[in-house]
C-alpha positions as CSV (number, residue, x, y, z in Angstrom):
1,P,-9.2,37.4,15.3
2,D,-12.3,38.1,17.4
3,L,-11.7,35.2,19.9
4,L,-9.7,35.4,23.1
5,P,-7.0,36.5,23.7
6,A,-8.2,39.4,21.5
7,C,-9.3,42.5,23.3
8,N,-12.9,42.2,24.4
9,G,-13.1,38.7,22.9
10,E,-14.9,37.1,25.8
11,I,-18.5,37.3,24.4
12,T,-17.5,36.1,20.9
13,T,-15.4,33.3,22.4
14,M,-18.2,32.1,24.7
15,S,-20.7,32.1,21.9
16,F,-18.3,30.3,19.5
17,L,-17.4,27.6,22.1
18,Q,-21.1,27.2,23.1
19,D,-21.9,26.5,19.4
20,V,-19.1,24.0,19.2
21,V,-20.4,22.2,22.4
22,D,-23.9,22.1,20.9
23,I,-22.5,20.5,17.7
24,L,-20.6,17.9,19.9
25,L,-23.6,17.2,22.1
26,Q,-25.9,16.7,19.1
27,Y,-23.3,14.2,17.7
28,V,-23.1,12.3,21.0
29,V,-26.9,11.9,21.2
30,K,-27.0,10.9,17.5
31,S,-24.2,8.3,18.2
32,F,-26.5,6.4,20.5
33,D,-29.5,6.5,18.2
34,R,-29.9,3.0,16.7
35,S,-32.0,4.4,13.8
36,T,-29.0,6.4,12.5
37,K,-26.3,5.0,10.3
38,V,-22.9,4.2,11.7
39,I,-21.2,5.9,8.8
40,D,-22.2,8.0,5.8
41,F,-19.6,6.4,3.6
42,H,-18.0,8.3,0.6
43,Y,-14.9,7.3,-1.4
44,P,-11.8,9.4,-0.7
45,N,-12.0,11.2,-4.1
46,E,-15.7,12.0,-3.6
47,L,-15.0,13.7,-0.3
48,L,-12.0,15.6,-1.7
49,Q,-14.1,16.9,-4.6
50,E,-17.3,17.6,-2.7
51,Y,-15.8,20.0,-0.2
52,N,-12.9,22.5,-0.2
53,W,-10.5,21.2,2.4
54,E,-7.5,23.3,1.3
55,L,-5.6,25.6,3.5
56,A,-5.7,29.3,2.5
57,D,-3.7,32.4,3.2
58,Q,-6.7,34.3,4.4
59,P,-8.8,33.4,7.5
60,Q,-12.3,32.0,7.3
61,T,-15.2,33.4,9.3
62,L,-16.3,31.7,12.5
63,E,-19.5,30.6,10.7
64,E,-17.4,28.7,8.2
65,I,-15.3,27.2,11.0
66,L,-18.4,25.9,12.6
67,L,-19.5,24.4,9.3
68,N,-16.1,22.7,9.0
69,C,-16.8,21.1,12.5
70,R,-20.3,19.9,11.4
71,T,-19.0,18.5,8.1
72,T,-16.1,16.6,9.8
73,L,-18.5,14.9,12.2
74,K,-21.1,14.3,9.4
75,Y,-18.6,11.9,7.7
76,A,-16.9,10.6,10.9
77,I,-17.4,7.0,12.0
78,K,-19.7,6.9,15.0
79,T,-17.5,4.7,17.1
80,G,-19.9,5.0,20.1
81,H,-22.9,3.7,18.0
82,P,-24.5,0.5,19.4
83,R,-24.0,-1.1,15.9
84,Y,-20.4,-0.2,15.5
85,F,-18.3,-3.4,15.5
86,N,-14.6,-2.7,14.8
87,Q,-11.2,-2.3,16.3
88,L,-10.8,-0.8,19.7
89,S,-14.3,0.3,20.6
90,T,-16.6,-0.5,23.5
91,G,-18.5,2.7,23.0
92,L,-18.1,6.3,24.0
93,D,-17.7,6.9,27.7
94,M,-19.2,10.3,28.8
95,V,-16.8,10.8,31.8
96,G,-13.8,9.8,29.6
97,L,-15.0,12.4,27.1
98,A,-15.4,15.1,29.7
99,A,-11.8,14.3,30.9
100,D,-10.5,14.6,27.4
101,W,-12.1,18.0,27.1
102,L,-10.5,19.1,30.4
103,T,-7.1,17.8,29.3
104,S,-7.2,19.8,26.1
105,A,-8.2,22.9,27.9
106,A,-5.4,22.5,30.4
107,N,-3.0,21.9,27.4
108,T,0.1,21.0,29.4
109,N,3.0,18.6,29.0
110,M,3.7,15.5,31.2
111,F,7.5,15.9,31.6
112,T,7.8,17.7,35.0
113,Y,5.8,18.2,38.2
114,E,6.5,21.8,37.8
115,I,4.3,22.1,34.6
116,A,1.7,19.4,35.3
117,P,1.5,18.9,39.1
118,V,-1.9,17.2,39.4
119,F,-1.6,15.1,36.2
120,V,1.9,13.9,37.2
121,L,0.5,12.8,40.7
122,L,-2.5,11.1,39.1
123,E,-0.1,9.1,36.7
124,Y,1.9,8.1,39.8
125,V,-1.2,6.9,41.7
126,T,-2.8,5.2,38.7
127,L,0.3,3.3,37.5
128,R,0.9,2.1,41.1
129,K,-2.7,0.8,41.3
130,M,-2.3,-1.0,37.9
131,R,0.9,-2.6,39.2
132,E,-1.0,-3.7,42.3
133,M,-3.6,-5.4,40.1
134,I,-0.8,-7.2,38.2
135,G,0.3,-8.6,41.5
136,W,3.6,-6.8,42.2
137,P,3.9,-6.4,46.0
138,G,2.6,-3.0,47.1
139,G,2.4,-1.9,43.5
140,C,6.2,-1.6,43.4
141,G,8.0,-0.8,40.2
142,D,7.7,1.8,37.5
143,G,5.7,2.7,34.4
144,I,4.6,5.3,31.9
145,F,1.7,6.1,29.7
146,S,2.8,6.0,26.1
147,P,1.2,6.7,22.7
148,G,-0.3,3.2,22.2
149,G,0.5,-0.5,22.7
150,A,3.1,-0.7,19.9
151,I,5.3,2.0,21.7
152,S,4.7,0.3,25.1
153,N,6.0,-3.0,23.6
154,M,9.0,-1.2,22.1
155,Y,9.7,0.3,25.5
156,A,9.8,-3.2,27.0
157,M,12.2,-4.3,24.3
158,L,14.4,-1.3,24.9
159,I,14.5,-1.8,28.7
160,A,15.1,-5.6,28.4
161,R,18.1,-5.0,26.1
162,F,19.5,-2.3,28.5
163,K,19.1,-4.6,31.5
164,M,21.2,-7.3,29.8
165,F,23.7,-5.0,28.0
166,P,23.7,-1.5,29.6
167,E,26.6,-0.5,27.3
168,V,24.3,-0.5,24.3
169,K,23.0,2.9,25.4
170,E,26.4,4.6,24.6
171,K,28.1,2.2,22.3
172,G,25.1,1.0,20.1
173,M,24.4,-2.4,18.7
174,A,27.9,-2.9,17.2
175,A,29.2,-3.4,20.8
176,I,26.9,-6.2,21.8
177,P,26.2,-9.8,20.6
178,R,23.4,-10.7,18.2
179,L,20.2,-10.6,20.2
180,V,17.0,-12.6,19.6
181,A,13.5,-12.2,20.9
182,F,10.6,-14.7,21.0
183,T,6.9,-14.3,20.5
184,S,4.0,-16.3,19.3
185,E,3.0,-16.6,15.7
186,H,-0.4,-15.0,16.7
187,S,1.3,-12.1,18.4
188,H,0.8,-8.4,17.4
189,F,3.0,-7.1,14.6
190,S,4.4,-4.4,16.9
191,V,6.9,-6.8,18.4
192,K,8.6,-7.1,15.0
193,K,8.2,-3.4,14.4
194,G,9.9,-2.6,17.7
195,A,12.8,-4.9,16.7
196,A,13.1,-3.1,13.4
197,A,13.1,0.4,15.0
198,L,15.7,-0.6,17.7
199,G,18.1,-2.0,15.2
200,I,17.6,-5.6,16.4
201,G,16.0,-6.6,13.1
202,T,12.8,-8.4,12.3
203,D,14.8,-11.6,11.5
204,S,15.8,-11.7,15.1
205,V,12.2,-12.1,16.3
206,I,11.5,-15.8,16.4
207,L,7.9,-16.8,16.1
208,I,6.8,-19.7,18.3
209,R,4.1,-22.1,17.3
210,C,0.6,-22.0,18.8
211,D,-2.0,-24.6,19.5
212,E,-5.4,-24.7,17.8
213,R,-6.8,-22.1,20.2
214,G,-4.0,-19.7,19.4
215,K,-1.9,-20.1,22.6
216,M,1.9,-20.2,22.5
217,I,3.3,-23.8,22.9
218,P,5.9,-23.6,25.8
219,S,7.8,-26.7,24.6
220,D,8.3,-25.1,21.2
221,L,9.5,-21.9,23.0
222,E,12.1,-23.8,24.9
223,R,13.2,-25.7,21.8
224,R,13.7,-22.5,19.8
225,I,15.6,-20.8,22.7
226,L,18.1,-23.7,22.8
227,E,18.4,-23.6,19.0
228,A,19.2,-19.9,19.1
229,K,21.8,-20.4,21.9
230,Q,23.5,-23.2,19.9
231,K,23.8,-20.8,17.0
232,G,25.6,-18.3,19.3
233,F,22.7,-15.8,19.5
234,V,21.7,-14.3,22.9
235,P,18.0,-14.6,23.8
236,F,17.0,-11.4,25.6
237,L,13.2,-11.2,25.6
238,V,10.1,-13.4,25.4
239,S,6.9,-11.5,24.6
240,A,3.9,-13.5,25.7
241,T,0.4,-12.3,24.7
242,A,-2.6,-11.9,27.0
243,G,-5.4,-11.5,24.5
244,T,-4.2,-12.0,20.9
245,T,-5.6,-9.7,18.2
246,V,-7.5,-12.3,16.2
247,Y,-8.4,-15.2,18.5
248,G,-8.3,-13.4,21.8
249,A,-6.0,-16.1,23.2
250,F,-4.1,-16.0,26.4
251,D,-0.6,-17.5,26.3
252,P,0.2,-19.9,29.3
253,L,2.1,-17.3,31.4
254,I,3.1,-19.6,34.2
255,A,4.9,-22.1,31.9
256,I,6.5,-19.2,30.0
257,A,7.6,-17.6,33.2
258,D,9.3,-20.9,34.2
259,I,11.2,-21.0,30.9
260,C,12.3,-17.3,31.2
261,K,13.5,-17.9,34.8
262,K,15.4,-21.0,33.7
263,Y,17.3,-19.2,30.8
264,K,17.4,-15.8,32.5
265,I,15.4,-14.0,29.8
266,W,13.3,-10.9,30.3
267,M,9.6,-11.8,30.3
268,H,7.2,-9.3,28.8
269,V,3.4,-9.7,28.7
270,D,1.6,-7.9,25.9
271,G,-1.7,-7.4,27.6
272,A,-2.7,-4.5,25.4
273,W,-6.0,-6.2,24.7
274,G,-6.5,-8.7,27.6
275,G,-5.0,-6.6,30.4
276,G,-8.4,-5.2,31.3
277,L,-9.5,-8.7,32.5
278,L,-7.3,-8.0,35.7
279,M,-10.3,-5.8,36.8
280,S,-12.6,-8.9,36.8
281,R,-12.6,-11.4,39.7
282,K,-14.3,-13.8,37.3
283,H,-11.9,-13.6,34.4
284,K,-8.5,-12.6,35.8
285,W,-7.4,-16.2,36.1
286,K,-6.7,-16.0,32.4
287,L,-3.6,-13.9,33.3
288,N,-2.3,-16.2,36.0
289,G,1.4,-15.8,36.1
290,V,1.4,-12.2,34.9
291,E,2.9,-11.2,38.3
292,R,6.1,-13.0,37.3
293,A,6.6,-10.8,34.3
294,N,9.3,-8.2,34.1
295,S,7.1,-5.8,32.1
296,V,3.5,-5.6,31.0
297,T,1.7,-3.6,28.4
298,W,-1.9,-2.7,29.3
299,N,-4.2,-0.5,27.1
300,P,-7.2,0.9,28.9
301,H,-8.3,2.4,25.6
302,K,-9.2,-1.1,24.4
303,M,-11.3,-3.4,26.7
304,M,-11.9,-0.7,29.3
305,G,-13.3,1.8,26.9
306,V,-11.1,4.8,27.8
307,P,-11.0,7.3,24.9
308,L,-8.0,7.0,22.7
309,Q,-5.1,7.1,23.4
310,C,-4.4,5.4,26.8
311,S,-1.7,2.8,26.9
312,A,0.5,1.9,29.9
313,L,3.9,0.1,30.1
314,L,4.5,-1.3,33.6
315,V,7.9,-2.4,34.7
316,R,8.6,-4.5,37.8
317,E,12.1,-3.1,38.6
318,E,12.1,0.5,39.8
319,G,14.7,2.9,38.4
320,L,15.4,0.8,35.3
321,M,13.4,3.1,32.9
322,Q,15.2,6.1,34.2
323,S,18.7,4.6,33.8
324,C,17.8,3.3,30.3
325,N,16.4,6.5,28.9
326,Q,17.7,9.5,30.8
327,M,19.8,12.1,29.1
328,H,20.2,14.6,31.9
329,A,19.1,17.6,29.9
330,S,19.9,20.3,32.5
331,Y,17.8,23.0,30.8
332,L,14.6,20.9,31.6
333,F,15.4,18.5,34.4
334,Q,17.3,20.9,36.8
335,Q,18.5,19.1,39.9
336,D,18.1,22.1,42.3
337,K,14.2,22.3,42.3
338,H,12.5,22.7,45.7
339,Y,10.4,19.6,45.4
340,D,11.0,15.8,45.2
341,L,12.6,15.3,41.8
342,S,11.3,11.7,41.5
343,Y,8.0,13.2,40.2
344,D,9.8,14.7,37.1
345,T,9.0,11.7,34.8
346,G,10.1,13.2,31.6
347,D,13.7,11.8,31.5
348,K,12.5,8.2,31.7
349,A,10.3,8.6,28.6
350,L,11.4,8.4,25.0
351,Q,9.3,11.4,24.2
352,C,10.0,14.9,25.4
353,G,6.5,16.3,24.7
354,R,4.1,13.9,26.2
355,H,0.3,14.1,26.1
356,V,-1.8,13.8,29.3
357,D,-3.4,10.4,28.8
358,V,-3.9,9.4,32.5
359,F,-6.7,11.8,33.4
360,K,-9.3,10.0,31.3
361,L,-8.6,6.7,32.9
362,W,-8.3,8.2,36.4
363,L,-11.6,10.1,36.2
364,M,-13.5,7.1,34.7
365,W,-12.1,4.9,37.5
366,R,-13.3,7.4,40.1
367,A,-16.7,7.5,38.4
368,K,-17.1,3.7,38.1
369,G,-14.9,2.3,40.8
370,T,-13.1,-1.0,40.1
371,T,-16.5,-2.8,40.4
372,G,-17.9,-0.6,37.6
373,F,-15.1,-1.6,35.3
374,E,-15.5,-5.2,36.4
375,A,-19.3,-5.2,35.6
376,Q,-18.6,-3.6,32.2
377,I,-16.0,-6.2,31.3
378,D,-18.0,-9.1,32.6
379,K,-20.9,-7.9,30.5
380,C,-18.8,-7.7,27.3
381,L,-17.5,-11.3,27.8
382,E,-21.0,-12.5,28.6
383,L,-22.3,-11.0,25.3
384,A,-19.4,-12.7,23.5
385,E,-20.4,-16.1,25.0
386,Y,-24.1,-15.3,24.1
387,L,-23.1,-14.7,20.4
388,Y,-21.0,-17.9,20.4
389,N,-23.9,-19.9,21.7
390,K,-26.2,-18.4,19.1
391,I,-24.1,-19.2,16.1
392,K,-22.1,-22.3,16.9
393,N,-24.8,-24.7,15.7
394,R,-26.6,-22.4,13.3
395,E,-26.8,-23.5,9.6
396,G,-24.4,-21.5,7.4
397,Y,-21.9,-20.7,10.1
398,E,-18.7,-22.4,11.1
399,M,-16.6,-21.6,14.1
400,V,-12.9,-21.1,13.4
401,F,-12.0,-23.2,16.5
402,D,-14.0,-25.3,18.9
403,G,-14.9,-24.2,22.4
404,K,-16.2,-20.9,23.8
405,P,-14.0,-17.8,23.3
406,Q,-11.7,-16.7,26.2
407,H,-12.1,-13.1,25.3
408,T,-14.7,-11.1,23.3
409,N,-13.3,-12.3,20.0
410,V,-15.9,-14.6,18.4
411,C,-14.2,-16.1,15.3
412,F,-16.5,-17.6,12.7
413,W,-17.0,-18.1,9.0
414,Y,-20.3,-17.4,7.2
415,I,-20.8,-20.1,4.6
416,P,-23.0,-19.1,1.7
417,P,-25.4,-21.8,0.4
418,S,-23.2,-22.4,-2.7
419,L,-20.3,-23.6,-0.5
420,R,-22.2,-25.6,2.2
421,S,-22.1,-28.9,0.4
422,M,-18.6,-28.4,-0.9
423,E,-15.8,-30.5,0.6
424,D,-13.3,-28.7,2.9
425,N,-10.3,-28.0,0.7
426,E,-8.1,-25.1,-0.5
427,E,-10.5,-24.0,-3.2
428,R,-13.4,-23.8,-0.7
429,M,-11.2,-21.8,1.7
430,S,-10.1,-19.3,-1.1
431,R,-13.8,-18.8,-2.1
432,L,-14.8,-18.4,1.5
433,M,-12.2,-15.7,2.0
434,K,-13.6,-13.7,-1.0
435,V,-17.0,-13.9,0.7
436,S,-15.6,-12.6,4.0
437,S,-14.0,-9.5,2.3
438,I,-17.3,-8.7,0.7
439,L,-19.2,-9.0,4.0
440,Q,-16.8,-6.7,5.7
């Protein structure tokens, strides 16, 4: 009650926020200290019993609120720690963090230029730059920042379906034929999840075989497309993966693009993990053919280290997202405003309320330049190759597949002494998997 906007709350507010900033800065410094633990792990029931987390009718004091902040960070995973190796993290970026703080203070919504003028323009500029890097002439096309790669992939599926059968928007799935989508057996689960959410069904997602390095086999893709057509199904989308989750594999995009062109199927590239390599002159060849895609998912919150969440869906054809998703809500998207209405992006999104995700990426890009992101990405891949070279011939280690990794995923087994002389069979593999779960 003593904080702003309370009367004469300025001094109390400044003091409280200064204390919060001090807590955060101490945490940031600690995150980079190699002598600290990555996590002070407690089991869920221990944490629930050790502290009172319940919500009460009566307010707590600001001292107690600050204690809550300290306690929360005490048990948080230090994702910026040099020894943190897990999903989605290449450390904690200070400029990205500053941008996140600013975004929270601005506390606005991305649906119209009227309410988020600078942020809307920055999204326009940044998405155009990303489309240029994909290779679409002049950065043409469309796009949106969405709440993660799974939603970006679902957008692609939604737009691909609308492009082929625009009547689905009003009439629903009952009015169109049975659709099928194709993706590799190593692809992200979000492709099936999107099919389930959109009423297409997980059985309508056909998994294409991969080679030993985890890349989709184009001949198998073509075989399965023909098989589906013979059954009377309508192929509407191929989702190729640029940087698979486990192996870090890049599907052969040029060959896949040729097949999509031949059968008039929407080509989507899920570059959530590998899209960042477009920033690197040394590594972007791994996405050769991406410029032929109809849509691309690219998550700067992965390889590029932008604070969560920051995921872009980029579409080659301009205006398609708008036609697919707009509902003409006149109370929000009035047509008689005194500025260019093309900057009101809300009606092309699935969400109404949409968080400002672009500012973190834009400010980091300003601070590093494209060359800074390139150096960061090149260094990460160099470190992955260093790790691969260190362990490939080391006793007690076995690589999952031969050859240096294409991305930062270095896949290996640790073989305990008890299994080293054992012949390679199912029993050895099941025992090896038990060892892996213990090591994790």
